[in-house]
N, C-alpha and C positions, 0 to 999 in steps of 0.2 A: 738258693744257697745256704749252702753248710755253716754256719756261724764256725769262726776261726775262736769268736775271744765274747767271757763272758763278762758283760758289767753290772756287778754286784751292786745296788744300794744298801747301806746299814741298817739303819732306827728303822725298826719297820717290817721289813723284811727279811733280816736275817741275824739281827739283835733283835729279839722281845722284850721291847721298852715301853708298851705302849700301857697297861698300866702304872709304873711309873709317870710317864710322863704327863698324863689327866692328873694323876694325884699333884703334882707339883704345879700344873695351872691354876687347879682349884685351889690350892697354898697360897697362891700370891696372889691371886682375885679376893682373898678372905683380907690379907695381909696390908692388900692398897686398897682396903671399903669400898670394893667391886659387890654388887647382891648378889652375880650370876655365880651358878653353880651348873655343874654339866656333869652328867654321867656319859658311857662312852659313844654311847650313840650319837648323842649332844657334839663331845666332840669331833669324833669323825665328820660332824657336817662342819664346821669350822676351823678343822687344822691346813695351814698349806706353807705356803712360801709366798712371797718374801714373809718373813718370820713379823717386821714391824706390822705390816695388815693384818695379819693372825691375831696379835693382841690387841688389835682396836676390836677387832669383832669379836674376843671375846670377852670385850667389855674394860678394859685395862684402861685409864687415863692418862693419854701420853703429854695433855699440858702440865701434870701434877709429876712426875716422874718420866724421866728421856728412858727412850729405847732402848739408851747403854745400862743405866742403870738397871733397869728390870732384868735386861738380857744377862749380867753380870749376878744379877741376885736369883736368876733359874739356874743356871751355871754351876755357879756355889754350892748349889743343892745336887743337880744333875749328876755332876761327876760322879763323888763319889758314894752316891747310892747306883748308877746304873752300873758297877763290878757286883752285885746279888743277880743283874739282870742274866737268862742267861739265850741261847740261842733257837729260833722257831726249831716247832718238829720238825726231826729230818733233816735239818740244816749241815749237819758235821755230816753227815753219809752222803748226804749228794755231793757236799763238797770236797768229800775224800775219793769220790768217785768218777767223778769228774777230772780231779789232780790222776786219778789214772789212770786216765782213759788220751791223756793227754792234752785237754786243753784250756785253755788259758781263760784265766779268773782274773779279774781285780775289785775294787770296789771305790766306788765313786761318793764320794759321801758330803754331807753339808757341815759332820764332824771336825773338829776341832783334829788337827792331825796325829797330834802326841797322844791326844788321847784314844782317837781312832787305834793307834800303835799297841795302846796298854790295853784297850780292850781287846783284842784281837788275841793277841800274845794270854792276856788274862783267860780265856775261853781256850783256847789249844788250836787256834785256825787259823793263826799266821801266813805259818808255814804251806796252806793253802793257795797264797794268792801274789802273782806276779809283782803287782805294786797294791798299793793301801795311795787312793787321792785324798785327800782332806784338804782342809780350809786352815787357813794362817792366823785363825782367826775364829770368835764363838757365837759371829752374827750372820750366820749359815747362807750368806747370797753371794756365794762363788761359783756353785757346784759346775753350771757350764763353762766360765773361764779355766775353772782347773782342766776337765776334763774336753775341754779345743787344744789345750797346752800338749794335752797328754798324747789325745790321735795328731794331733801334726807331730808329734814324735814316730809314732807305727807306720809302719811298710805294707799295710794291709788296707782292703777298703771298708770305710767304717759299714759301708752297707754290712758286712761280715761280722759285728757285733753284735749284740745285743741287750740291750738294759734291762733288767729286772728292777722292777721298783713298785712300793705302793702307792704314789703322789702323782697328781696329774704333773706337777711339776718333774717327775721323772720321764711324763713322757714327752712336756718340755726338751728337755736335755739331750732325750737320745735324739727327736725333731733336731735340736741344732748340733748334733754331731753327726747326722744323718745314719744313725745306727738303727737297728729295728727294734722293737719296747713289747714286752710281757708285764702285765703289772698284776699286783696280787693285791686282794682284796680282804687280805686279813690284819692287814696294816692302821696307819695313820688316818686314810680316807673313807669313807664308805664304798661300796660295789658302784653303788644310783651315782654321784660322782665321778668314780675311778672311767663309767663306760661311758662319759662325755667325751673320752680324747681317744676315741674310734682305734683303740688297740686290742688285742686279745687282752681278758682280763680273766685271771682266775680268780673261780668262786672256795669261801672259806671252808677247809676240808678236806680239797677236791687232791687227788693225787696227783701231782703232775709231772713228774722228771723218774725216769726209769733208767739207769747209768748203774753198768757192774758189764758180769762175764754171760752172753746170753748164748751161750755153745753149754749152757748145762739145762738149758731148755728146750726138751725134749718132743719132738713132733712124731706123732707114730698114726701106722694105723691101726682101728678098729673093725673095720667090716671090707673087705674086697672090693673093690670097682665093682660096679653091675652096669648093663647096656640094656634097655626095653627099645623097644625099632614102636614107631607109634604107624598106625598104619592107614587106619582111620581119620585121623585126627586132618591132616592137610589133603586127603583126597580129591578134595574137591577142586586145586590146589594143583594135581599133578605129582605132590610133593609128598616127599616121605621123609619124621618127625625121629629123631632119637632123643632117649630121657637116661641121663647118666649122670651116674650115684657115687660120690664117694663117703664112708664115714671115718675122720683122724681126728687128734685128740694129743690134747699135750699136759707137760705136768714140768713144774722147774726142779729140778732135781738135786738139788745143791741151792735150796732158797737165802742163804744168805748172801750167794754169789750176785744178786742184784740187789742196788738201794733205789728204793722210793722215797720219795722228794714229796711230805703232807703235808699242805697250806694248815697254818694256824687255825682254832677254829675260831670265827668268830664272835 
């Protein structure tokens, strides 16, 4: 079934905020008396949803400070600093090509909606999306509910939608919506964890999607077609075989006519 809509996750899938989130976690741990510190690999093994459980896994003591207080502290630092983040490599070109091809695109994010709108406008990609679906608060726990409310208003089969994300939660959301799912292994969770979801997982650095005008990809004959009769090979069975060959080649005459999404290196 050909997808009619792409549902994009934002953080870690289109927005490259991985290093920022890692740095803020380590700052939060230090300032709240935890001895734990994480490198990128370790961070990817503990990050997840609900965020309150992720905080506990990281080593934050919620008996000393409430989750709401810690989350408010994190958000106060993340929001302004997130505007220094860039899009993941190849994301802008892919979004533009999909828009030109008439593919419907939405963002379904755990981010607060006002921030999501500001980030997409700042990066110049807001116009590629038919709708931005975000949260009404900063606690990142209502992604599935928002997605279900949006899906109920649509006039197509949910199976015609593909959710592209970077966490196990995205796979759970896709299942809850009845949509297909593809996960990217260059975001906030490791490839090993993502593989447990049982959906396709894109490797970091892979060239995954090509969109554009493929009429500029020319296929031409390089050598004429030839046939060879094989009299002896099948003689014992009273049969005659034939071997045919033809050499062809292809070339993109106008390279800029097609854009390729390259996943961020991990």
